[in-house]
C-alpha positions as CSV (number, residue, x, y, z in Angstrom):
1,M,-18.7,0.3,40.1
2,I,-20.0,-2.1,37.9
3,L,-20.0,-0.9,34.4
4,S,-22.5,-2.4,32.6
5,F,-21.8,-3.1,27.7
6,S,-24.6,-4.5,25.5
7,A,-24.0,-6.8,22.7
8,W,-23.3,-4.8,19.9
9,E,-20.7,-3.2,22.1
10,W,-18.8,-6.2,23.6
11,F,-19.2,-6.8,19.7
12,L,-17.5,-3.7,18.6
13,L,-15.0,-4.4,21.8
14,L,-14.2,-7.5,20.4
15,I,-14.4,-5.8,16.8
16,T,-12.0,-3.4,18.1
17,G,-9.5,-5.6,20.3
18,A,-9.1,-8.3,16.9
19,G,-9.2,-5.5,14.0
20,P,-6.9,-3.3,14.7
21,M,-5.7,-3.1,17.5
22,G,-4.4,-6.7,17.1
23,A,-3.2,-5.8,13.0
24,A,-1.5,-2.9,15.2
25,F,0.2,-5.6,17.5
26,F,1.1,-8.0,15.2
27,T,3.0,-5.7,12.9
28,W,4.4,-4.6,15.4
29,D,5.8,-7.0,17.1
30,A,7.4,-8.6,13.4
31,A,8.3,-5.4,12.2
32,M,10.8,-5.2,15.4
33,K,11.9,-8.9,15.0
34,M,12.2,-8.2,11.2
35,G,13.9,-4.6,11.1
36,D,16.2,-1.8,12.2
37,P,14.2,-0.9,15.8
38,R,15.9,1.8,15.2
39,I,14.1,2.7,12.2
40,I,10.4,1.4,13.2
41,G,10.9,3.7,16.6
42,S,11.2,6.8,13.1
43,L,8.4,5.9,12.4
44,S,6.3,5.3,15.5
45,Y,6.3,9.3,15.7
46,M,4.9,9.3,12.2
47,T,1.1,8.1,13.8
48,P,0.7,10.9,16.4
49,F,1.7,13.4,12.4
50,T,-0.8,11.5,10.1
51,A,-3.6,10.5,13.1
52,T,-3.7,14.8,12.9
53,L,-3.4,14.7,9.3
54,F,-6.3,12.1,8.8
55,L,-8.6,14.4,11.3
56,A,-7.9,17.2,9.9
57,I,-9.0,15.9,6.5
58,L,-11.8,12.7,6.5
59,G,-13.3,14.8,10.1
60,G,-13.4,17.8,8.3
61,H,-12.1,20.0,11.7
62,P,-9.0,23.4,10.3
63,L,-5.7,23.0,11.5
64,T,-5.0,25.0,13.7
65,W,-1.2,26.7,14.2
66,I,-1.3,24.5,17.5
67,S,-1.7,21.3,15.2
68,V,0.7,22.1,12.8
69,I,3.4,23.8,15.2
70,A,2.8,19.7,16.8
71,M,3.2,18.2,13.5
72,V,6.2,19.8,12.2
73,S,7.8,18.9,15.9
74,I,7.2,15.5,15.6
75,V,8.6,15.0,11.7
76,T,12.2,17.1,13.1
77,G,12.1,14.4,17.0
78,A,11.8,11.3,13.9
79,V,14.3,13.4,11.6
80,V,16.9,14.4,14.3
81,G,16.6,10.8,16.2
82,S,17.7,9.6,12.3
83,L,20.3,11.5,11.9
84,D,23.1,8.0,11.7
85,L,20.6,6.5,9.8
86,I,20.1,9.4,7.1
87,R,24.3,9.8,7.0
88,G,24.9,6.1,6.7
89,K,26.4,5.1,9.5
90,Q,23.7,2.1,9.9
91,H,24.9,-1.0,11.8
92,A,23.7,-5.0,12.6
93,V,21.2,-4.6,15.9
94,G,23.6,-7.6,16.9
95,E,27.4,-5.9,15.6
96,I,25.5,-3.4,18.6
97,I,24.6,-5.5,21.1
98,A,27.7,-7.5,20.7
99,Q,29.8,-4.0,21.1
100,E,28.0,-3.7,24.5
101,T,27.7,-6.5,25.6
102,S,32.1,-6.6,25.8
């Protein structure tokens, strides 16, 4: 099956790739190079949480109990995954890699 896109659809695809998707990949790459991957990994779990919240608020859709349970589960998982950081057991990424290789 061959798909054919109109000029407007190609334009929208290019804008999506260069705009929000391109910016997301660029900022993710910069964060991984300059930040703590453990924090970034935990924060990445907030994407579905905020997307669901924005859809409910801006889209005018009510939050269901299943959505609320899913959002609480997401936040709980991010907190559990960050317990070492919350407790202050922060290590430099280089130290962790050095310990694993030796």
